[in-house]
py3Dmol code that shows the C-alpha trace and the ligand (Angstrom):
import py3Dmol

protein = """\
ATOM      1  CA  MET A   1      32.808 -59.514  83.716  1.00  0.00           C
ATOM      2  CA  LYS A   2      34.000 -57.266  86.554  1.00  0.00           C
ATOM      3  CA  LEU A   3      36.034 -54.073  86.435  1.00  0.00           C
ATOM      4  CA  LYS A   4      38.012 -52.745  89.372  1.00  0.00           C
ATOM      5  CA  VAL A   5      37.304 -49.081  90.172  1.00  0.00           C
ATOM      6  CA  ILE A   6      40.641 -47.811  91.447  1.00  0.00           C
ATOM      7  CA  THR A   7      39.766 -44.877  93.690  1.00  0.00           C
ATOM      8  CA  SER A   8      39.757 -43.712  97.286  1.00  0.00           C
ATOM      9  CA  ASN A   9      36.179 -42.518  96.831  1.00  0.00           C
ATOM     10  CA  PRO A  10      33.542 -45.306  97.364  1.00  0.00           C
ATOM     11  CA  GLY A  11      30.837 -42.948  95.998  1.00  0.00           C
ATOM     12  CA  LYS A  12      32.374 -43.270  92.510  1.00  0.00           C
ATOM     13  CA  VAL A  13      32.076 -47.076  92.628  1.00  0.00           C
ATOM     14  CA  ALA A  14      28.331 -46.841  93.245  1.00  0.00           C
ATOM     15  CA  GLU A  15      27.958 -44.371  90.334  1.00  0.00           C
ATOM     16  CA  TYR A  16      29.833 -46.639  87.927  1.00  0.00           C
ATOM     17  CA  ALA A  17      27.987 -49.740  89.143  1.00  0.00           C
ATOM     18  CA  LYS A  18      24.653 -48.061  88.291  1.00  0.00           C
ATOM     19  CA  SER A  19      25.776 -47.006  84.830  1.00  0.00           C
ATOM     20  CA  PHE A  20      27.217 -50.374  83.817  1.00  0.00           C
ATOM     21  CA  ALA A  21      24.639 -52.729  85.431  1.00  0.00           C
ATOM     22  CA  ASP A  22      22.553 -53.017  82.228  1.00  0.00           C
ATOM     23  CA  LEU A  23      25.637 -54.007  80.224  1.00  0.00           C
ATOM     24  CA  GLY A  24      26.402 -56.962  82.461  1.00  0.00           C
ATOM     25  CA  ILE A  25      29.575 -55.415  83.806  1.00  0.00           C
ATOM     26  CA  GLY A  26      30.001 -55.424  87.616  1.00  0.00           C
ATOM     27  CA  MET A  27      32.200 -53.020  89.533  1.00  0.00           C
ATOM     28  CA  GLU A  28      34.407 -53.707  92.553  1.00  0.00           C
ATOM     29  CA  HIS A  29      36.136 -51.146  94.735  1.00  0.00           C
ATOM     30  CA  TYR A  30      39.927 -51.569  94.529  1.00  0.00           C
ATOM     31  CA  ARG A  31      42.353 -49.494  96.553  1.00  0.00           C
ATOM     32  CA  LEU A  32      45.725 -49.026  94.861  1.00  0.00           C
ATOM     33  CA  PRO A  33      47.625 -45.791  95.331  1.00  0.00           C
ATOM     34  CA  TYR A  34      49.230 -44.348  92.165  1.00  0.00           C
ATOM     35  CA  ASP A  35      50.992 -41.113  91.406  1.00  0.00           C
ATOM     36  CA  GLU A  36      49.083 -38.259  89.796  1.00  0.00           C
ATOM     37  CA  VAL A  37      51.750 -36.589  87.620  1.00  0.00           C
ATOM     38  CA  GLN A  38      52.148 -32.814  87.677  1.00  0.00           C
ATOM     39  CA  THR A  39      50.773 -31.650  84.338  1.00  0.00           C
ATOM     40  CA  SER A  40      48.030 -29.292  83.196  1.00  0.00           C
ATOM     41  CA  ASP A  41      46.330 -32.017  81.134  1.00  0.00           C
ATOM     42  CA  LEU A  42      43.792 -34.400  82.693  1.00  0.00           C
ATOM     43  CA  GLU A  43      44.314 -37.009  79.977  1.00  0.00           C
ATOM     44  CA  GLU A  44      48.036 -37.104  80.683  1.00  0.00           C
ATOM     45  CA  VAL A  45      47.360 -37.585  84.410  1.00  0.00           C
ATOM     46  CA  VAL A  46      45.115 -40.526  83.542  1.00  0.00           C
ATOM     47  CA  SER A  47      47.345 -42.121  80.934  1.00  0.00           C
ATOM     48  CA  LYS A  48      50.486 -41.930  83.122  1.00  0.00           C
ATOM     49  CA  GLY A  49      48.440 -43.318  86.024  1.00  0.00           C
ATOM     50  CA  MET A  50      47.418 -46.268  83.787  1.00  0.00           C
ATOM     51  CA  ASP A  51      51.045 -46.893  82.814  1.00  0.00           C
ATOM     52  CA  GLU A  52      51.931 -47.189  86.513  1.00  0.00           C
ATOM     53  CA  ILE A  53      48.945 -49.397  87.401  1.00  0.00           C
ATOM     54  CA  GLU A  54      49.793 -51.745  84.517  1.00  0.00           C
ATOM     55  CA  ARG A  55      53.441 -51.928  85.618  1.00  0.00           C
ATOM     56  CA  LYS A  56      52.033 -53.228  88.907  1.00  0.00           C
ATOM     57  CA  GLY A  57      50.290 -56.029  86.916  1.00  0.00           C
ATOM     58  CA  VAL A  58      46.695 -54.864  87.442  1.00  0.00           C
ATOM     59  CA  ARG A  59      44.309 -55.214  84.465  1.00  0.00           C
ATOM     60  CA  ASP A  60      40.585 -54.694  83.819  1.00  0.00           C
ATOM     61  CA  TYR A  61      40.008 -51.498  85.761  1.00  0.00           C
ATOM     62  CA  ILE A  62      38.716 -47.922  85.596  1.00  0.00           C
ATOM     63  CA  ILE A  63      40.304 -44.743  86.937  1.00  0.00           C
ATOM     64  CA  ASP A  64      39.189 -41.160  86.538  1.00  0.00           C
ATOM     65  CA  ASP A  65      40.241 -37.603  87.229  1.00  0.00           C
ATOM     66  CA  SER A  66      38.100 -34.522  87.083  1.00  0.00           C
ATOM     67  CA  GLY A  67      38.270 -30.769  87.613  1.00  0.00           C
ATOM     68  CA  LEU A  68      36.726 -27.342  87.096  1.00  0.00           C
ATOM     69  CA  PHE A  69      38.301 -25.191  84.388  1.00  0.00           C
ATOM     70  CA  VAL A  70      37.420 -21.467  84.572  1.00  0.00           C
ATOM     71  CA  ASP A  71      37.810 -19.532  81.308  1.00  0.00           C
ATOM     72  CA  ALA A  72      38.785 -16.154  82.869  1.00  0.00           C
ATOM     73  CA  LEU A  73      41.344 -17.880  85.121  1.00  0.00           C
ATOM     74  CA  LYS A  74      42.985 -19.530  82.065  1.00  0.00           C
ATOM     75  CA  GLY A  75      41.737 -22.980  83.132  1.00  0.00           C
ATOM     76  CA  PHE A  76      42.540 -22.719  86.864  1.00  0.00           C
ATOM     77  CA  PRO A  77      41.935 -24.688  89.115  1.00  0.00           C
ATOM     78  CA  GLY A  78      41.801 -27.482  86.465  1.00  0.00           C
ATOM     79  CA  VAL A  79      44.007 -30.441  87.421  1.00  0.00           C
ATOM     80  CA  TRP A  80      44.626 -28.758  90.796  1.00  0.00           C
ATOM     81  CA  SER A  81      40.867 -28.746  91.621  1.00  0.00           C
ATOM     82  CA  ALA A  82      41.124 -31.068  94.648  1.00  0.00           C
ATOM     83  CA  TYR A  83      43.921 -28.944  96.078  1.00  0.00           C
ATOM     84  CA  ALA A  84      42.086 -25.664  95.394  1.00  0.00           C
ATOM     85  CA  GLN A  85      38.908 -27.060  96.946  1.00  0.00           C
ATOM     86  CA  LYS A  86      40.849 -28.002 100.112  1.00  0.00           C
ATOM     87  CA  THR A  87      42.707 -24.678 100.376  1.00  0.00           C
ATOM     88  CA  ILE A  88      40.896 -21.598  98.992  1.00  0.00           C
ATOM     89  CA  GLY A  89      37.523 -23.440  98.596  1.00  0.00           C
ATOM     90  CA  ASN A  90      34.504 -21.940  96.872  1.00  0.00           C
ATOM     91  CA  PRO A  91      34.850 -18.531  98.620  1.00  0.00           C
ATOM     92  CA  GLY A  92      38.396 -18.293  97.197  1.00  0.00           C
ATOM     93  CA  ILE A  93      37.230 -19.014  93.623  1.00  0.00           C
ATOM     94  CA  LEU A  94      34.427 -16.426  93.992  1.00  0.00           C
ATOM     95  CA  LYS A  95      36.957 -13.904  95.302  1.00  0.00           C
ATOM     96  CA  LEU A  96      39.203 -14.483  92.256  1.00  0.00           C
ATOM     97  CA  MET A  97      36.119 -13.920  90.047  1.00  0.00           C
ATOM     98  CA  GLU A  98      35.006 -10.675  91.752  1.00  0.00           C
ATOM     99  CA  GLY A  99      34.254  -8.039  89.094  1.00  0.00           C
ATOM    100  CA  VAL A 100      35.010 -10.509  86.261  1.00  0.00           C
ATOM    101  CA  GLY A 101      32.391 -10.312  83.468  1.00  0.00           C
ATOM    102  CA  ASP A 102      33.300 -13.550  81.663  1.00  0.00           C
ATOM    103  CA  ARG A 103      31.817 -16.217  83.970  1.00  0.00           C
ATOM    104  CA  GLY A 104      32.269 -19.149  81.546  1.00  0.00           C
ATOM    105  CA  ALA A 105      33.656 -22.406  82.954  1.00  0.00           C
ATOM    106  CA  GLU A 106      33.512 -26.143  82.409  1.00  0.00           C
ATOM    107  CA  PHE A 107      33.784 -29.310  84.376  1.00  0.00           C
ATOM    108  CA  ARG A 108      35.810 -32.040  82.733  1.00  0.00           C
ATOM    109  CA  CYS A 109      36.041 -35.709  83.654  1.00  0.00           C
ATOM    110  CA  CYS A 110      38.605 -37.996  82.068  1.00  0.00           C
ATOM    111  CA  ILE A 111      38.032 -41.751  82.442  1.00  0.00           C
ATOM    112  CA  GLY A 112      40.684 -44.339  81.689  1.00  0.00           C
ATOM    113  CA  CYS A 113      39.521 -47.935  81.248  1.00  0.00           C
ATOM    114  CA  ASP A 114      41.566 -51.072  80.674  1.00  0.00           C
ATOM    115  CA  ILE A 115      39.311 -53.907  79.471  1.00  0.00           C
ATOM    116  CA  SER A 116      40.327 -57.176  77.804  1.00  0.00           C
ATOM    117  CA  GLY A 117      43.804 -55.802  77.081  1.00  0.00           C
ATOM    118  CA  GLN A 118      42.464 -52.650  75.391  1.00  0.00           C
ATOM    119  CA  ARG A 119      42.932 -49.094  76.661  1.00  0.00           C
ATOM    120  CA  ILE A 120      40.116 -46.527  76.286  1.00  0.00           C
ATOM    121  CA  ILE A 121      40.491 -42.901  77.432  1.00  0.00           C
ATOM    122  CA  VAL A 122      37.509 -40.521  77.100  1.00  0.00           C
ATOM    123  CA  THR A 123      36.767 -37.017  78.383  1.00  0.00           C
ATOM    124  CA  GLY A 124      33.281 -35.758  79.193  1.00  0.00           C
ATOM    125  CA  VAL A 125      32.602 -32.042  79.459  1.00  0.00           C
ATOM    126  CA  CYS A 126      29.838 -29.956  80.978  1.00  0.00           C
ATOM    127  CA  ARG A 127      29.900 -26.233  80.140  1.00  0.00           C
ATOM    128  CA  GLY A 128      28.357 -23.578  82.376  1.00  0.00           C
ATOM    129  CA  TYR A 129      29.012 -20.472  84.459  1.00  0.00           C
ATOM    130  CA  ILE A 130      30.470 -19.480  87.803  1.00  0.00           C
ATOM    131  CA  THR A 131      27.823 -17.840  89.974  1.00  0.00           C
ATOM    132  CA  ASP A 132      28.279 -14.654  92.030  1.00  0.00           C
ATOM    133  CA  SER A 133      27.559 -16.452  95.352  1.00  0.00           C
ATOM    134  CA  GLU A 134      27.227 -19.977  96.733  1.00  0.00           C
ATOM    135  CA  ARG A 135      23.734 -21.507  96.302  1.00  0.00           C
ATOM    136  CA  GLY A 136      22.236 -24.868  97.288  1.00  0.00           C
ATOM    137  CA  ASP A 137      22.850 -27.623  99.846  1.00  0.00           C
ATOM    138  CA  GLY A 138      23.211 -30.653  97.573  1.00  0.00           C
ATOM    139  CA  GLY A 139      26.182 -32.130  95.735  1.00  0.00           C
ATOM    140  CA  PHE A 140      29.782 -31.606  96.742  1.00  0.00           C
ATOM    141  CA  GLY A 141      32.919 -29.641  95.813  1.00  0.00           C
ATOM    142  CA  PHE A 142      32.284 -26.776  93.389  1.00  0.00           C
ATOM    143  CA  ASP A 143      28.592 -27.630  92.905  1.00  0.00           C
ATOM    144  CA  PRO A 144      27.241 -24.516  94.821  1.00  0.00           C
ATOM    145  CA  ILE A 145      29.140 -22.118  92.502  1.00  0.00           C
ATOM    146  CA  PHE A 146      28.556 -23.798  89.126  1.00  0.00           C
ATOM    147  CA  THR A 147      25.390 -23.464  87.022  1.00  0.00           C
ATOM    148  CA  PRO A 148      25.087 -25.338  83.714  1.00  0.00           C
ATOM    149  CA  ASP A 149      22.635 -22.832  82.195  1.00  0.00           C
ATOM    150  CA  GLY A 150      22.663 -19.685  84.299  1.00  0.00           C
ATOM    151  CA  GLY A 151      19.690 -20.937  86.433  1.00  0.00           C
ATOM    152  CA  ARG A 152      20.051 -23.444  89.269  1.00  0.00           C
ATOM    153  CA  THR A 153      23.476 -24.476  90.542  1.00  0.00           C
ATOM    154  CA  PHE A 154      24.511 -28.132  90.536  1.00  0.00           C
ATOM    155  CA  ALA A 155      23.936 -28.017  94.325  1.00  0.00           C
ATOM    156  CA  GLU A 156      20.268 -27.112  93.627  1.00  0.00           C
ATOM    157  CA  ILE A 157      19.733 -29.782  90.945  1.00  0.00           C
ATOM    158  CA  PRO A 158      18.665 -33.361  92.041  1.00  0.00           C
ATOM    159  CA  ILE A 159      21.472 -35.892  91.593  1.00  0.00           C
ATOM    160  CA  GLU A 160      19.724 -37.947  88.899  1.00  0.00           C
ATOM    161  CA  GLU A 161      19.224 -34.791  86.800  1.00  0.00           C
ATOM    162  CA  LYS A 162      22.854 -33.708  87.406  1.00  0.00           C
ATOM    163  CA  ASN A 163      24.142 -37.103  86.296  1.00  0.00           C
ATOM    164  CA  GLY A 164      22.162 -36.773  83.072  1.00  0.00           C
ATOM    165  CA  MET A 165      24.115 -33.674  82.068  1.00  0.00           C
ATOM    166  CA  SER A 166      27.341 -33.739  84.104  1.00  0.00           C
ATOM    167  CA  HIS A 167      30.937 -34.164  82.914  1.00  0.00           C
ATOM    168  CA  ARG A 168      31.093 -37.581  84.617  1.00  0.00           C
ATOM    169  CA  GLY A 169      27.740 -38.676  83.110  1.00  0.00           C
ATOM    170  CA  ASN A 170      28.940 -37.561  79.660  1.00  0.00           C
ATOM    171  CA  ALA A 171      32.274 -39.375  80.033  1.00  0.00           C
ATOM    172  CA  VAL A 172      30.436 -42.582  80.998  1.00  0.00           C
ATOM    173  CA  LYS A 173      28.260 -42.260  77.881  1.00  0.00           C
ATOM    174  CA  LEU A 174      31.374 -41.858  75.673  1.00  0.00           C
ATOM    175  CA  LEU A 175      33.026 -44.854  77.349  1.00  0.00           C
ATOM    176  CA  ILE A 176      30.008 -47.121  76.784  1.00  0.00           C
ATOM    177  CA  GLU A 177      29.780 -45.974  73.111  1.00  0.00           C
ATOM    178  CA  GLU A 178      33.437 -46.805  72.587  1.00  0.00           C
ATOM    179  CA  MET A 179      33.066 -50.238  74.288  1.00  0.00           C
ATOM    180  CA  LYS A 180      30.174 -51.039  71.980  1.00  0.00           C
ATOM    181  CA  LYS A 181      32.100 -49.840  68.917  1.00  0.00           C
ATOM    182  CA  ARG A 182      34.936 -52.257  69.806  1.00  0.00           C
ATOM    183  CA  ASN A 183      32.506 -55.112  70.591  1.00  0.00           C
ATOM    184  CA  LEU A 184      33.857 -55.267  74.110  1.00  0.00           C
ATOM    185  CA  VAL A 185      30.472 -55.153  75.781  1.00  0.00           C
ATOM    186  CA  ARG A 186      28.732 -57.819  73.805  1.00  0.00           C
ATOM    187  CA  ALA A 187      31.716 -60.157  74.156  1.00  0.00           C
ATOM    188  CA  HIS A 188      31.271 -60.172  77.956  1.00  0.00           C
ATOM    189  CA  GLN A 189      27.495 -60.463  78.270  1.00  0.00           C
TER     190      GLN A 189
END
"""
ligand_1 = """\
23
IMP
P 38.306 -35.944 91.311
O 39.492 -36.006 90.413
O 37.074 -36.538 90.671
O 38.533 -36.423 92.694
O 37.954 -34.371 91.438
C 38.831 -33.361 91.771
C 38.114 -32.222 92.458
O 37.223 -31.613 91.505
C 37.270 -32.664 93.641
O 37.962 -32.482 94.862
C 36.056 -31.785 93.584
O 36.326 -30.683 94.394
C 36.017 -31.299 92.156
N 34.892 -31.957 91.408
C 34.973 -33.050 90.589
N 33.759 -33.352 90.152
C 32.899 -32.469 90.681
C 31.502 -32.314 90.595
O 30.763 -33.067 89.939
N 30.995 -31.277 91.293
C 31.724 -30.440 92.087
N 32.999 -30.549 92.207
C 33.625 -31.564 91.516
"""
view = py3Dmol.view(width=600, height=400)
view.addModel(protein, "pdb")
view.setStyle({"model": 0}, {"cartoon": {"style": "trace"}})
view.addModel(ligand_1, "xyz")
view.setStyle({"model": 1}, {"stick": {}})
view.zoomTo()
view.show()
């Protein structure tokens, strides 16, 4: 069994390949542009994306969408995370948070999977805090300004450890649980 990972980011294909190898599911990189609808809800972005992909006749695939939701900014940048990262960047988020006492935030990752004619949508969350300054050289995106526990930032935590607690790692765990519950994994081994 193979699933297409529909993304422009080859790094995601490698991450999924690692997570699903033990279940006998292979991953292949598949480039197919689809519209990301304007909505404040990650799950809606994913489910509308899946409608479009299926209209194009593609089946057995995975897509995902993630973002950073800051409590004091009422969930911003959320579904606009990629745009915020490109424009104001981490210094811009820190500026918006200057003098703000409530530093709570969460990363969310929504995965949509079509497998054997069934649709599964799951969301993994990782709660934490926005730091006062950027710290660490690892990771990408908002990693230098996000700490899961008030200690090291994601950019200071080794990738294997980050994957064990991250929004994407948690979403993958939920997806695998749901596949097992529906007997989709065993059926393909
Ligand atoms: P995407 O939907 O997974 O491409 O993520 C949207 C944006 O959220 C990206 O451009 C990143 O800036 C940010 N992002 C997503 N996941 C992470 C993460 O694990 N660490 C840091 N930033 C992330």
